[in-house]
MIDOKOL-596523 format. One line per field, with one value per residue (C-alpha): residue number from 1; residue in three letters; x, y, z. Coordinates in steps of 0.001 Angstrom, whole numbers, m for minus. Layout:
<zamars>
seq = NUM / ...
type = Ala / ...
u = X / ...
v = Y / ...
w = Z / ...
</zamars>
This chain:
<zamars>
seq = 1 / 2 / 3 / 4 / 5 / 6 / 7 / 8 / 9 / 10 / 11 / 12 / 13 / 14 / 15 / 16 / 17 / 18 / 19 / 20 / 21 / 22 / 23 / 24 / 25 / 26 / 27 / 28 / 29 / 30 / 31 / 32 / 33 / 34 / 35 / 36 / 37 / 38 / 39 / 40 / 41 / 42 / 43 / 44 / 45 / 46 / 47 / 48 / 49 / 50 / 51 / 52 / 53 / 54 / 55 / 56 / 57 / 58 / 59 / 60 / 61 / 62 / 63 / 64 / 65 / 66 / 67 / 68 / 69 / 70 / 71 / 72 / 73 / 74 / 75 / 76 / 77 / 78 / 79 / 80 / 81 / 82 / 83 / 84 / 85 / 86 / 87 / 88 / 89 / 90 / 91 / 92 / 93 / 94 / 95 / 96 / 97 / 98 / 99 / 100 / 101 / 102 / 103 / 104 / 105 / 106 / 107 / 108 / 109 / 110 / 111 / 112 / 113 / 114 / 115 / 116 / 117 / 118 / 119 / 120 / 121 / 122 / 123 / 124 / 125 / 126 / 127 / 128 / 129 / 130 / 131 / 132 / 133 / 134 / 135 / 136 / 137 / 138 / 139 / 140 / 141 / 142 / 143 / 144 / 145 / 146 / 147 / 148 / 149 / 150 / 151 / 152 / 153 / 154 / 155 / 156 / 157 / 158 / 159 / 160 / 161 / 162 / 163 / 164 / 165 / 166 / 167 / 168 / 169 / 170 / 171 / 172 / 173 / 174 / 175 / 176 / 177 / 178 / 179 / 180 / 181 / 182 / 183 / 184 / 185 / 186 / 187 / 188 / 189 / 190 / 191 / 192 / 193 / 194 / 195 / 196 / 197 / 198 / 199 / 200 / 201 / 202 / 203 / 204 / 205 / 206 / 207 / 208 / 209 / 210 / 211 / 212 / 213 / 214 / 215 / 216 / 217 / 218 / 219 / 220 / 221 / 222 / 223 / 224 / 225 / 226 / 227 / 228 / 229 / 230 / 231 / 232 / 233 / 234 / 235 / 236 / 237 / 238 / 239 / 240 / 241 / 242 / 243 / 244 / 245 / 246 / 247 / 248 / 249 / 250 / 251 / 252 / 253 / 254 / 255 / 256 / 257 / 258 / 259 / 260 / 261 / 262 / 263 / 264 / 265 / 266 / 267 / 268 / 269 / 270 / 271 / 272 / 273 / 274 / 275 / 276 / 277 / 278 / 279 / 280 / 281 / 282 / 283 / 284 / 285 / 286 / 287 / 288 / 289 / 290 / 291 / 292 / 293 / 294 / 295 / 296 / 297 / 298 / 299 / 300 / 301 / 302 / 303 / 304 / 305 / 306 / 307 / 308 / 309 / 310 / 311
type = Met / Asp / Leu / Ser / Pro / Phe / Glu / Lys / Asp / Asn / Ser / Val / Ser / Cys / Arg / Leu / Ala / Ser / Gln / Ile / Pro / Asp / Val / Cys / Lys / Ile / Glu / Asp / Cys / Cys / Leu / Gly / Ile / Asp / Glu / Ala / Gly / Arg / Gly / Pro / Val / Leu / Gly / Pro / Met / Val / Tyr / Gly / Ile / Cys / Phe / Cys / Pro / Val / Ser / Lys / Lys / Glu / Gln / Leu / Lys / Asp / Leu / Lys / Val / Ala / Asp / Ser / Lys / Thr / Leu / Thr / Glu / Ala / Glu / Arg / Glu / Asn / Leu / Phe / Gln / Lys / Leu / Asp / Glu / Ala / Arg / Asn / Tyr / Val / Gly / Trp / Ala / Leu / Gln / Ile / Leu / Ser / Pro / Asn / Ile / Ile / Ser / Thr / Ser / Met / Leu / Gln / Arg / Thr / Lys / Tyr / Asn / Leu / Asn / Ala / Leu / Ser / His / Asp / Thr / Ala / Ile / Gly / Leu / Val / Gln / Tyr / Ala / Leu / Asp / Ser / Gly / Val / Gln / Leu / Lys / Glu / Val / Asn / Lys / Phe / Met / Trp / Thr / Gln / Leu / Ala / Pro / Ala / Glu / Lys / Tyr / Glu / Glu / Lys / Leu / Ser / Gln / Arg / Phe / Pro / Gly / Ile / Glu / Val / Thr / Val / Arg / Pro / Lys / Ala / Asp / Ser / Leu / Phe / Pro / Ile / Val / Ser / Ala / Ala / Ser / Ile / Cys / Ala / Lys / Val / Ala / Arg / Asp / Arg / Ala / Val / Lys / Gly / Trp / Asn / Phe / Ser / Glu / Asp / Leu / Gly / Glu / Val / Asp / Thr / Asp / Tyr / Gly / Ser / Gly / Tyr / Pro / Asn / Asp / Pro / Lys / Thr / Lys / Ala / Trp / Leu / Leu / Lys / Tyr / Leu / Asp / Pro / Val / Phe / Gly / Tyr / Ser / Gln / Phe / Val / Arg / Phe / Ser / Trp / Ser / Thr / Ala / Gln / Thr / Leu / Met / Asp / Ser / Lys / Ala / Val / Thr / Val / His / Trp / Asp / Asp / Asp / Glu / Glu / Asp / Gly / Glu / Lys / Ala / Ala / Gln / Arg / Lys / Asn / Asn / Arg / Ser / Met / Leu / Ser / Tyr / Phe / Gly / Ala / Ser / Ala / Gly / Gly / Asn / Asp / Gln / Asn / Pro / Thr / His / Gln / Thr / His / Arg / Phe / Phe / Thr / Glu / Arg / Arg / Leu / Lys / Ser / Leu / Asp / Thr / Leu
u = 0 / 1668 / 502 / 2844 / 28 / m1673 / 1558 / 2417 / m626 / m2444 / m4759 / m7033 / m8753 / m7010 / m8051 / m5784 / m6565 / m5132 / m5103 / m8471 / m8156 / m9136 / m11473 / m13478 / m14317 / m15882 / m17433 / m20163 / m18516 / m19300 / m18075 / m17660 / m17536 / m16160 / m14383 / m11658 / m11175 / m14663 / m14442 / m10858 / m10061 / m6666 / m5858 / m7891 / m10948 / m10506 / m13280 / m12400 / m13943 / m12773 / m14162 / m13751 / m15739 / m18679 / m17083 / m14007 / m15834 / m14593 / m11009 / m11337 / m12759 / m9738 / m7493 / m9063 / m9879 / m11710 / m13056 / m9997 / m11030 / m10481 / m6956 / m3598 / m1711 / 699 / m2185 / m3818 / m580 / m162 / m3712 / m3316 / m214 / m2277 / m4930 / m2211 / m840 / m4342 / m4372 / m5315 / m8855 / m9041 / m9112 / m9511 / m9887 / m9627 / m10744 / m8674 / m10554 / m8122 / m8893 / m8932 / m11588 / m13723 / m13651 / m14059 / m16997 / m18697 / m18122 / m18728 / m21723 / m23731 / m23118 / m21864 / m22008 / m20021 / m22941 / m23502 / m19764 / m19517 / m22488 / m21249 / m17760 / m19094 / m21277 / m18317 / m16203 / m18920 / m19271 / m15497 / m15607 / m18394 / m16605 / m13488 / m15390 / m16027 / m19130 / m20897 / m23663 / m23630 / m22720 / m22348 / m21777 / m21086 / m23378 / m23242 / m26812 / m26713 / m26177 / m29105 / m31373 / m29551 / m32715 / m32918 / m29343 / m29814 / m32781 / m30743 / m27946 / m30419 / m32050 / m28652 / m27424 / m30415 / m29813 / m27247 / m28194 / m27396 / m27107 / m26392 / m25958 / m24455 / m21445 / m21205 / m17417 / m17738 / m20521 / m19171 / m15524 / m15538 / m16470 / m13777 / m11285 / m12421 / m12130 / m8531 / m7558 / m9050 / m7515 / m4033 / m4137 / m5203 / m2583 / 152 / m1100 / m1186 / 2180 / 3907 / 2027 / 3897 / 3306 / 3373 / 3352 / 6604 / 6063 / 9654 / 10262 / 6727 / 5934 / 4208 / 2971 / m582 / m2336 / m5290 / m6473 / m9860 / m11138 / m11374 / m7764 / m5632 / m2575 / m4573 / m5915 / m2405 / m1098 / m3915 / m3130 / 602 / 266 / m2456 / m1197 / m3032 / m3440 / m3459 / m5067 / m4133 / m2213 / m4129 / m3587 / m6411 / m10114 / m10798 / m14552 / m14567 / m15964 / m12819 / m10645 / m13171 / m13470 / m9694 / m9472 / m12298 / m10635 / m6922 / m6617 / m6897 / m10481 / m11276 / m14458 / m15440 / m17821 / m20685 / m23575 / m25737 / m23214 / m21184 / m17766 / m19032 / m21369 / m18751 / m16221 / m18665 / m19428 / m15701 / m15256 / m12969 / m12928 / m13731 / m11433 / m14510 / m14610 / m11440 / m13295 / m16362 / m16912 / m17671 / m18921 / m16206 / m13713 / m13292 / m14059 / m17105 / m15631 / m13070 / m11470 / m10814 / m7212 / m6516 / m4196 / m665 / m1069 / m3379 / m1563 / 1829 / 280 / m1793 / m5014 / m8323 / m11892 / m14121 / m17859 / m17905 / m15834
v = 0 / 3170 / 6235 / 8660 / 10344 / 11283 / 12141 / 14692 / 16731 / 15460 / 18475 / 16971 / 13665 / 10924 / 7656 / 4628 / 1356 / m2021 / m3493 / m4920 / m8732 / m10012 / m12572 / m9763 / m8432 / m11669 / m13256 / m12038 / m10380 / m9435 / m6161 / m5063 / m1508 / m322 / 2674 / 3416 / 6533 / 7981 / 9088 / 10309 / 14010 / 13338 / 12105 / 11100 / 8930 / 6157 / 4421 / 1112 / m1397 / m4911 / m7180 / m10698 / m13196 / m14803 / m18147 / m17205 / m16435 / m19599 / m18900 / m15423 / m16956 / m19284 / m16214 / m15779 / m12097 / m10572 / m7247 / m4959 / m3562 / m6998 / m7310 / m5901 / m3655 / m6494 / m8885 / m6355 / m5829 / m9599 / m10043 / m7152 / m8857 / m12006 / m9992 / m8445 / m11893 / m12921 / m10101 / m12518 / m12592 / m9871 / m6129 / m3078 / 698 / 3394 / 6975 / 8877 / 11879 / 14351 / 16047 / 19355 / 18159 / 16727 / 19908 / 22427 / 20398 / 20396 / 24119 / 25603 / 27886 / 25069 / 22304 / 18972 / 16741 / 13595 / 11283 / 12820 / 12856 / 9193 / 8118 / 9953 / 8513 / 4956 / 5475 / 6937 / 3859 / 1461 / 3523 / 3392 / m426 / m508 / 1989 / m188 / m3155 / m5130 / m7296 / m6507 / m8810 / m8214 / m5229 / m5618 / m2641 / m2008 / 585 / 2343 / 1856 / 5017 / 7137 / 6045 / 3013 / 384 / m301 / 3312 / 3331 / m99 / 1279 / 4302 / 2127 / m234 / 2672 / 4074 / 707 / m1203 / m4861 / m5270 / m7097 / m4690 / m5662 / m3060 / m4388 / m3411 / m5643 / m6500 / m6429 / m9563 / m11197 / m10924 / m11777 / m9336 / m6500 / m7673 / m7450 / m3878 / m3043 / m4293 / m2317 / 890 / 466 / m365 / 2745 / 4987 / 3546 / 4151 / 7653 / 8659 / 7115 / 8770 / 12082 / 14889 / 18139 / 20970 / 23492 / 24436 / 22729 / 21772 / 18272 / 16893 / 14441 / 11537 / 9934 / 11199 / 8053 / 6598 / 9940 / 9568 / 12579 / 10686 / 9435 / 11303 / 11177 / 12684 / 15443 / 16241 / 16378 / 18715 / 21039 / 20993 / 21809 / 24451 / 27721 / 30583 / 32522 / 30000 / 27068 / 23607 / 21954 / 20178 / 16901 / 17930 / 17889 / 21377 / 20906 / 18323 / 19694 / 18589 / 20853 / 23694 / 23646 / 23900 / 26727 / 28613 / 28336 / 28561 / 30525 / 34262 / 35453 / 36658 / 38426 / 37789 / 40248 / 38573 / 39586 / 40411 / 42746 / 45014 / 46399 / 49668 / 47991 / 45440 / 48215 / 50182 / 47090 / 46623 / 50385 / 50615 / 52122 / 50171 / 50316 / 51483 / 54715 / 55924 / 55962 / 57900 / 60954 / 64361 / 67565 / 69453 / 66752 / 68106 / 66107 / 67501 / 66284 / 68838 / 66306 / 63845 / 63504 / 61828 / 58869 / 59554 / 56785 / 59186 / 62445 / 61090 / 60053 / 63231 / 61251 / 62899 / 61709 / 62886 / 63109 / 64022 / 63077
w = 0 / m1224 / 740 / m1025 / m3058 / 222 / 2017 / m678 / 365 / 3437 / 3521 / 857 / 196 / m1717 / m3382 / m3388 / m5116 / m5993 / m9468 / m10503 / m10715 / m14165 / m12627 / m10987 / m14461 / m15672 / m12561 / m10216 / m7226 / m3648 / m2166 / 1441 / 2796 / 6125 / 7623 / 10142 / 12242 / 12425 / 16061 / 16654 / 16909 / 15291 / 11827 / 8772 / 8367 / 5818 / 3894 / 2320 / m50 / m760 / m3464 / m4801 / m6891 / m5093 / m5974 / m3901 / m641 / 1038 / 35 / 1528 / 4688 / 4883 / 5181 / 8643 / 8173 / 11128 / 12366 / 12459 / 15853 / 17445 / 16036 / 17032 / 14624 / 13829 / 13109 / 10805 / 8905 / 8543 / 7226 / 4809 / 3480 / 2918 / 1073 / m1067 / m1876 / m2984 / m5568 / m8345 / m6950 / m4254 / m4961 / m2761 / m2902 / m240 / 158 / 2707 / 4090 / 5623 / 8963 / 7087 / 4629 / 7441 / 9530 / 6721 / 5370 / 8766 / 9410 / 5965 / 5418 / 3849 / 6378 / 5055 / 8100 / 8741 / 7968 / 4534 / 3844 / 4850 / 2742 / m326 / 107 / 332 / m2736 / m4608 / m3884 / m5068 / m8237 / m8689 / m8586 / m11174 / m13412 / m13180 / m14575 / m11384 / m11880 / m8617 / m7471 / m3713 / m1512 / 2257 / 4509 / 8170 / 9780 / 13134 / 14384 / 16514 / 13389 / 11250 / 10758 / 8732 / 6725 / 5574 / 4303 / 2736 / 789 / m277 / m1671 / m3358 / m5172 / m6149 / m7462 / m8838 / m9637 / m6843 / m3654 / m793 / 2873 / 5551 / 9076 / 12406 / 13137 / 9424 / 9864 / 11997 / 9964 / 6416 / 5621 / 2694 / 5089 / 7515 / 4644 / 3872 / 7571 / 7655 / 4537 / 5948 / 9396 / 8057 / 5860 / 8752 / 11105 / 8546 / 7725 / 11396 / 12204 / 9244 / 9348 / 7641 / 9558 / 7032 / 9880 / 11600 / 14952 / 15610 / 16965 / 17303 / 20071 / 18277 / 21490 / 21009 / 22150 / 20270 / 18905 / 20571 / 22569 / 25877 / 25739 / 28350 / 26066 / 23218 / 25474 / 26713 / 23132 / 22068 / 24960 / 24215 / 20514 / 20706 / 19254 / 21042 / 17777 / 14930 / 16720 / 15535 / 12741 / 9996 / 11831 / 14188 / 13361 / 14642 / 14229 / 17051 / 20321 / 22191 / 20044 / 20044 / 23838 / 24254 / 21727 / 23441 / 26856 / 25996 / 22756 / 22087 / 21722 / 18213 / 17130 / 13506 / 11897 / 10102 / 7897 / 10906 / 12486 / 10228 / 11073 / 12551 / 15039 / 16011 / 16632 / 18759 / 20803 / 21404 / 22104 / 19138 / 15638 / 12526 / 9503 / 7575 / 9604 / 7865 / 4566 / 5713 / 3523 / 5043 / 3426 / 1574 / 2368 / 5909 / 9009 / 10864 / 14142 / 15364 / 17732 / 14919 / 13779 / 10474 / 10746 / 9525 / 6921 / 5064 / 5784 / 4661 / 1372 / 1083 / 980 / 1758 / 1998 / m875 / m1113 / m4836 / m7884
</zamars>
């Protein structure tokens, strides 16, 4: 698994994929979908698909793939190696969603929440397999039941991909070997991306002992506190839209007031007992300031600039 395309620019999303086995283009195939890193405040979230011919299900089962969350990192790496060695009938594809993409999507003016981002990413990967010539017959997907009813998402996928048998289940990563395989691919990619993260910001010698990356991990909390810049916030390794990061920024960082459409610069300045930049451009009759106590800033006097009310 070559992560170099993502490592070159880890601020954006990136798709990685294996070669498509020839047999997957001529035989009916099953496909599993799973993700890794949905909850952590650090690092990317990775969606993965794995596919193989329906006739090869037993051979896949013999590889002893299992839910990646029940395995150690070494066991996952070993199983991924086995999947890679079975490349003549097993294929995979990954979509790595950077922390920056996740947070900017969630905080943009038109909100694009994590559920919608996840659904669209999964659909995009299935479409990628179809576009690559994989003869899909079955799609199995893991689903967090607390996020949405599995039946609703199953119906959504069935409508999007008519003619394909879709099954969405909680614990699908332990019920279907093909989903377990997708889970392993996604988790291995996330582990490697986090471990080899390239910090584009100048943070000096970065302490990489940041724990699991989950918000309730004491090591993760300590790392977040240590690498919080009071002005610029966090590096792009951190999902700044997570409440854990936002709470620390609110309590430890410099307070900044951002003018919005409901409060223009003048009102904001008055509220802060300060002058707005806009006040320097206010025109007065005859080009003279009506306020005798007002002194023009030297920026304007040095450049012989005056306010005009006519041209």
